[in-house]
C-alpha positions, 0 to 999 in steps of 0.5 A: 386721822385721814379717815376722821378728816374724810368723815368730817368733810363728808358731814360738812358737804352733807350739811351744805347740801341739806342747807341748799335744799332747805333754801330751795324748798323754802324760798317762797316761805322766806320771801313771805317771812321777809315781806311780813317782817320788813314791811310793817316797820317800813310803812308803819301799816299792816303788810301781809302776803298769803303765799309766795311761789318762786323758783330758785332755778328760774327766779320766776314766780308769783306772790299771792294775796298781797295786802297793804293796810291803811295808816291809823286814822283812816277808815278803809281797811286797806290801801292796796290789795292784789290777788297775784303779783308776778315776779322775776328775780335775777337768781345770781343776785340773791347771794349778793348785797344788791338783789336785782329784780328784772320785773314786778308785774302787778295785775288788777290791784284794788286801790282804796283812796281816802282823803283826810284833811289836806292829806290822804292815805297814800301820802301818809304811807309815803311820809312814813317810808320817808321817815324810815329812810331817814332812820336808815341813813342815821343807822349807817353810823356805827352807833345805830345798827339796829334799825338797819336790821329791823327794815332790811336796809343792809340789802340794796335793790334794783328793779328793772321794770315795775308794772301796774295794769288794770287797777281799780280805785275805790274812794272812801272817807270825805270823798264818799260825800262827793262820789257816793256809789260812783266812787267804786271801780274807777279806772287807774292808769297803767304804770311802768317804772324802769331802772329803780335803784340802777343809778344809785344804791337804793334800799327796799324802803327807798324803792317802795317810796318811789313806787308809792309816790308814783302810784299816789300821783296816778290815783289822785289824778284819776280821782280828780279827773273822774270828779271833773267828769262827774261834775260836768255830767251833773252840770249838764243834768242841771242845765237840762232840768233848768231848760225843761222848767223854762220850756214849761213856763213858756209853753204852758200846760201843753208843754208839761208832759213833754218836758217831764218825759224829756227829763227822764229820756222818754218819748 
């Protein structure tokens, strides 16, 4: 009997060790699966991740080829694309109800910003997330537990630092009529959010909503500012052209050559 118990205990221990090894070896795969499983129900858009490489020992690693699609009705293929996102997770939190992420560093994302009527693609995604969050709160009631499982909201999240740097914005939709080719590669201001989910319990959807809302302000502000600068440049060009025409009218034929050269910056 004692021998059977020892054999049984050995099998259990071996199974636990095998499970731990499996988790360690597949942590990146598990993160990729989680992102692609929970992302679309939260944003109501396509969400993809090329790969994830996270060390279970240090909690540090990277998420590669992140893709956040645009909502239906928008023409640009994506809202956010980023080659590499660096992540640092507090490993002790992985087995708890609240996952603590020390830092998410998004370097060089390409943002596609598209206006449609009185809204834009980012506001639409944020509204989709808010609907998801509202659904999660209803799902907290005993009658509706399925939605929480669908979006992973049974887990809470804390993000100590969320950083975006070196972002570029491409405009689309109705904005193309205003910006044309100049609406490609507009600089986006850096973002640094701290202590997301620290003061109150926050689901992944709520955290994502806060992040995107901040990005929406940064993106729309950058586009608006660039539009003003473009308008000023255009105004100066028109003013210069008007002055040149005025000089031509006043100075007669001798001034024509100089005025035209002035318009094109020639000597």
